[in-house]
N, C-alpha and C positions, 0 to 999 in steps of 0.2 A: 322708015329709015332707021338704021341702027348704027351706033358708034360707041367707042370706049371713052370714058371720062376718067381722068386721074385727079383725085381730090387730095390736096396736100394739107395736112393738119400737123403743124410743127415738123418733127422729123419723120412722121409717118405718112405713107402714100397709100391711099385706098383706091382700088380700081372698080369702076362700075360699068355696066353695060346699059346704055341709054337707048330707048326706043321712042322715036317721035311719031305722033299720030294726030289726026284731026278728030276732035270731039264731034260726034254726030249731032248732039243736042245744040251746042253753042256755035259750032263751026270753027272754034279756036284751035290752034295748034297746041298740043300738050306733050309732055315728056314723062316717061315712066322709067325709073332707074332701078336696077337690080344689082346688089352688091355681089362682086365676084370674089376677089381676094385682096389681101394686103401685099403690096410690092415692097421687096427688101433688096438691098444690095449685098451680094455675096461673091467674094473673090473678084470684085470689080465689075460684076455683071448684075443687071437688074433681073430678078426672078420673082414670080408670084409664089407666095407661101402656100403650102397645101392647106386644105380646110382643117379647122380645129376638130379634133376627135372628141366630141361631146361625151361619149361614154367614158373615155379615159378621164376627162375632167370630173365627171360625176363620181367616178370611183375614188379619185384622189380626195374629193370633198367628203365623201362618205367615210373614208379611212382617217381623215384628219383628227377627230377627237381621240380615236384609239391610239394613234401615233403620239399625240400629245400626252396621253395618259402614260404610255410606256416610257417616254422621255422623262416625265416627272418622276416616275418610279425609279428609273436608273440613276437619277441625280439626287435622290433622297428628299425631294420636295413634294411628295405625293399629298401630304396633308394640306399644304398650301394650295395645291392644285384643286383639291376637293373643296376647300373653302371658297375659292374663286368660282368654281362651277355651281355652287349652291345659289349664287345670284341669278342663275338662269333657270331655276326650278319652275318658274311660271310658264316658260315657253319650251323647255326641253326636259324630258324625263330621262335621267341617267341611271344606269344600273351597272354596278361593278362588284365583282366577286373577288375578294382579296385572296381567297384560298386557291381558286382555279385561275386567277389572274385574267379574268374575262371582263371586258368592258363593252357596253352597248348603250345606245341612246335611241330615243324616239321623240320626234317633234310633236308638240301639242299644237296642231294646226288651227284649232278654234281659238286658242289663246293668242297665237301669232296673228290671226285674222282680226281679232279684237284690237290688238295694238296697232296694226297697219291701217285699220279703218279710220283712225284718228289723224293719219297723215293728210296734209293738205288743208287743214282747218286753221283758222286764225281766231285767236281769242282777243276780244277787244276789252281792255280793262282801263278804267278811268277813275279819277278821284273827284271829278266834277259832278254837278247835280244834273247832268244831261240825261234825259230819258233814253232807254235802250233803243227804241225805234229811231229817235233823232240821231243818236250816235251812229247807228248802222247806216242811216241815210247820208250822213257826213262822210263816212268811210267810203261808201260806194261812189260818191261824187268826186272823191279824190282822183279816181281814174280819169274822169272827164277833164279835170284841171290839168293833170299831167299830159294828156294827149294834146290839149290846146297849146301848152307850152312847147311841146315837141314840134308843132306846126309853126310856131312863132320863131323858134331858134334859128332856122336857116336865114330868116330875114333880118335878124339882129346883127348889126354891125358893131364892132367894138366901140363902146362909149364910156366916158368917165363922168360920173356924177358925184357931186359933193354933198348932195342932200337927198332925202327920201322923196321930196316933191319932184326933183329933177328925174329921178328914176321912174316915178309914177307917170310923169308926163311922157317920157320916152316910150314906156310900155303902152300907154294909151294911143300914141301915134302909130306904133307898130301894129296894134290890133286894128286900127282903122284901115 
């Protein structure tokens, strides 16, 4: 069975084609969604926007540094522009010829990969005398504690306690 689903995110409406099917292994009904287009309102009518021209977007992104260079040159701030660009020397190799007024750049993919390989890591720093293995164990147990509280939250009714003992007693009863 196929149908169209409209997903509203703020002022944007995204249209998906959804296909329902039965999983052969588990026997459960599953759904597979495929993005179609974004819905917009134009002249009081709802229409689907044409797909994005990826080649055009890529061309604009490729020309971006050249355009910035020319704008900096026309406004007399070329030396400031070059100083700012020097901060990117580790990830981008820029070449500009002042005589011919040519500008080109080349991405240093290995350097970019080295930087992005660090994404997603968490550094644990402490000023306590806890050993590194114990600290890592405590950090990993944090997730279990947070999940247990998320299971308890729906069962907690508003209560007012004037002491720590009262709060502990209420939490103990909730866990039971």
